[in-house]
N, C-alpha and C positions, 0 to 999 in steps of 0.2 A: 692302476686299474685291476690287476687281478688281483688284490688285496682289496679292494671294495666288492670284486664278485665274489670273493669268497664268504667276507663277511656278512653279506647277502644270504648268501647261502647257509649259513649258519643260523641266522636269524629265522629265516624260513623251517629250517629243521628244529628248532626249537618250537616253532607253533606246529609242524606237527606231531611231537613229542606231547605238547601241552592238550591237545584237542581230545585226545581220550579222558584226560584229566576234567574236563568242562563239564562231562557227562557224569562220570562217576567219581569225584574227587578223592575217594580209596583207592582209585589206581594205582600201584605203584608205578614210579620211572622206569621207562624201558623195557614195561611189561608186554610191550607189541613184540610179535616177533618179527624177523626181518622177512620181506617178502622175495622168494625164493625164483631167481631166473634162471631160467631153463637154457641151455646155448640153441643156437637156431641149428636147423637142417642145414648143410651145403650141399652144393651142387656137385660135389666130389664123392659122393657117397649117400646111397639109399639110404632110407632109416631103416636103423639094426645094422645094415651093413660092415660098420667098422667092427662094432663089437662082436660081430659073429665072426670078420677074419681072425679076430684077438684069440678068441676062444678056441678057433679049428686052431691056429698056431700053437695054443698052450697043448691043446690035444694032443696034435703031431709031436713035438718037442719037448714037453715038458717044460721049465722053465725058460723064456724067452727075453732078453734084453730088449729094454725100450727102443732103443735104435735101431734094431735088426725090426723090429714090427714098423716103424716109419718108414725106413728105407723099403720096405716091401711093400707097405700101404702106398706108398710113391712111384713105384716102378710097375707094380702088377698094371695088368689091362684090367680092362673094366670087365664083371662077368656079364656072360651075354644071356 
């Protein structure tokens, strides 16, 4: 069942790749850039809050291990 689904998706992908060549036969294969998928904001941090916390920690302590940053983000109380 999954193999059929994979094959169906491969065929659909071929169609997507072939569409630009329908309009311009000189278009090289794979010339279309991949769509950038931006991360969704979570309810845990406000927009930009996590980056601000990381930069603050680096300013205060120099280099900071990622594990410490993650622990601090998980245990810190939300800013008021």
